[in-house]
Wavefront OBJ file of the C-alpha trace (Angstrom):
o trace
v 78.870 120.043 141.201
v 82.508 119.016 141.514
v 84.760 119.132 138.468
v 88.107 117.386 138.171
v 91.011 117.658 135.795
v 94.607 116.518 135.669
v 97.932 118.232 135.154
v 101.221 116.522 134.338
v 104.000 118.350 136.173
v 107.722 117.733 136.205
v 107.432 116.008 139.580
v 104.077 114.223 139.483
v 100.674 113.940 137.931
v 98.405 116.402 139.740
v 94.696 116.057 140.382
v 92.703 119.297 140.433
v 89.174 119.689 141.789
v 86.850 122.673 141.688
v 83.265 123.647 142.286
v 81.310 126.661 141.063
v 83.072 128.927 143.595
v 86.698 127.971 143.029
v 89.479 125.441 143.392
v 88.762 122.980 146.217
v 91.675 120.596 145.834
v 95.104 120.159 144.298
v 96.864 116.900 145.051
v 100.041 115.281 143.854
v 98.816 111.816 142.899
v 101.236 110.048 145.195
v 99.829 112.034 148.138
v 97.841 110.201 150.760
v 94.863 112.562 150.362
v 94.668 112.599 146.561
v 91.060 111.523 146.194
v 89.857 111.626 149.771
v 87.780 114.770 149.322
v 86.324 114.176 145.882
v 82.616 113.487 145.869
v 81.058 110.687 143.905
v 79.877 111.842 140.527
v 82.587 114.422 139.894
v 82.654 115.421 136.246
v 85.954 115.493 134.374
v 85.798 118.899 132.704
v 88.190 121.836 132.278
v 85.988 124.586 133.711
v 87.476 128.133 133.774
v 88.904 127.883 137.306
v 90.737 124.677 136.380
v 92.111 126.275 133.201
v 93.296 129.237 135.314
v 94.912 126.845 137.794
v 96.730 125.034 134.977
v 98.079 128.383 133.750
v 99.274 129.097 137.323
v 100.976 125.669 137.388
v 102.604 126.258 133.983
v 104.185 129.448 135.322
v 105.134 127.865 138.654
v 106.782 124.793 137.124
v 108.729 127.013 134.721
v 110.545 128.240 137.843
v 108.719 131.550 138.168
v 106.445 132.993 140.829
v 102.913 133.318 139.425
v 101.651 136.860 139.972
v 98.039 135.780 140.531
v 96.085 133.204 142.478
v 93.244 131.247 140.921
v 89.911 131.519 142.753
v 90.013 129.290 145.832
v 87.120 127.764 147.751
v 88.703 126.566 150.964
v 86.802 124.762 153.663
v 87.910 123.731 157.122
v 87.738 124.779 160.745
v 88.391 128.401 161.690
v 91.793 127.356 163.038
v 92.728 125.484 159.861
v 91.679 128.404 157.670
v 93.717 130.835 159.794
v 96.795 128.611 159.370
v 96.212 128.238 155.614
v 95.902 132.016 155.230
v 99.313 132.380 156.881
v 100.696 129.808 154.443
v 99.558 131.965 151.530
v 101.688 134.807 152.916
v 104.931 132.795 152.848
v 106.894 134.348 149.977
v 107.905 132.273 146.986
v 111.374 130.850 147.609
v 111.184 131.234 151.413
v 110.402 128.865 154.262
v 108.996 129.255 157.765
v 108.830 126.842 160.665
v 105.769 125.373 162.322
v 106.873 127.217 165.459
v 106.977 130.569 163.672
v 103.423 130.042 162.430
v 102.354 129.057 165.960
v 103.754 132.367 167.265
v 101.823 134.316 164.616
v 98.581 132.507 165.506
v 99.165 133.109 169.227
v 99.748 136.820 168.609
v 96.637 137.081 166.419
v 94.549 135.395 169.114
v 96.109 137.307 171.994
v 97.337 134.184 173.776
v 100.761 133.288 175.180
v 101.429 130.116 173.216
v 100.134 127.971 170.441
v 101.429 124.457 169.962
v 103.475 123.915 166.820
v 101.919 120.435 166.671
v 98.452 121.993 166.279
v 99.792 124.061 163.405
v 101.290 120.912 161.891
v 97.905 119.212 162.063
v 96.268 122.077 160.174
v 99.087 122.258 157.624
v 98.691 118.529 156.999
v 94.995 118.955 156.207
v 95.585 121.515 153.462
v 93.646 120.323 150.407
v 95.151 122.822 147.950
v 98.844 122.017 147.954
v 101.442 124.109 146.129
v 99.080 127.109 145.726
v 98.535 127.128 149.497
v 102.236 126.383 149.971
v 102.427 123.850 152.801
v 105.704 122.633 151.261
v 107.329 125.873 152.529
v 106.829 124.875 156.183
v 109.820 123.216 157.806
v 110.882 122.017 161.228
v 112.370 124.473 163.707
v 115.836 123.009 163.108
v 115.445 123.416 159.345
v 114.468 119.797 158.741
v 112.106 118.876 155.929
v 109.349 117.274 157.925
v 105.810 116.289 157.140
v 104.611 116.414 153.567
v 101.690 114.218 152.541
v 103.103 113.602 149.076
v 106.502 112.634 150.423
v 109.637 114.480 151.430
v 111.093 113.938 147.942
v 108.254 116.032 146.450
v 108.671 118.714 149.104
v 112.387 118.846 148.358
v 111.723 119.091 144.603
v 109.299 122.009 145.104
v 111.702 123.876 147.390
v 114.565 123.339 144.926
v 112.381 124.606 142.092
v 111.788 127.790 144.105
v 115.497 127.973 145.028
v 114.440 127.966 148.693
v 117.167 125.465 149.571
l 1 2 3 4 5 6 7 8 9 10 11 12 13 14 15 16 17 18 19 20 21 22 23 24 25 26 27 28 29 30 31 32 33 34 35 36 37 38 39 40 41 42 43 44 45 46 47 48 49 50 51 52 53 54 55 56 57 58 59 60 61 62 63 64 65 66 67 68 69 70 71 72 73 74 75 76 77 78 79 80 81 82 83 84 85 86 87 88 89 90 91 92 93 94 95 96 97 98 99 100 101 102 103 104 105 106 107 108 109 110 111 112 113 114 115 116 117 118 119 120 121 122 123 124 125 126 127 128 129 130 131 132 133 134 135 136 137 138 139 140 141 142 143 144 145 146 147 148 149 150 151 152 153 154 155 156 157 158 159 160 161 162 163 164
């Protein structure tokens, strides 16, 4: 069963989705993928994982780094999951480039190079934004590129974290 709930943040209404195992989606409503992954028949209900996620968001939007992560149930290809795990290691208030992540993936796989564009593709398919912090990934030259909910939302999140 899929459960959905909503959270009103300072930058956007947020849609949350969970199943029995954990959070499966967190989308800013203006984002292009907001409802793409929700199954028909989702029940609007604040199950424990969604309540825990809302507590995490309360702390985050108060300008603090939450000291816990709600249970996540991520799904994707092995490559996507490896990229998303790296995203979870980006410290609050810091940024990394797509190229830096590509170098980490290449080192982990024992290969010479990994294309930053491949990393960008995986980052763009992240279904659990903010908690899996794809907004902390920037272009090699420091540019704020690629955010499904819009660069203005990415900028707002990075400013909230005092990353820029």
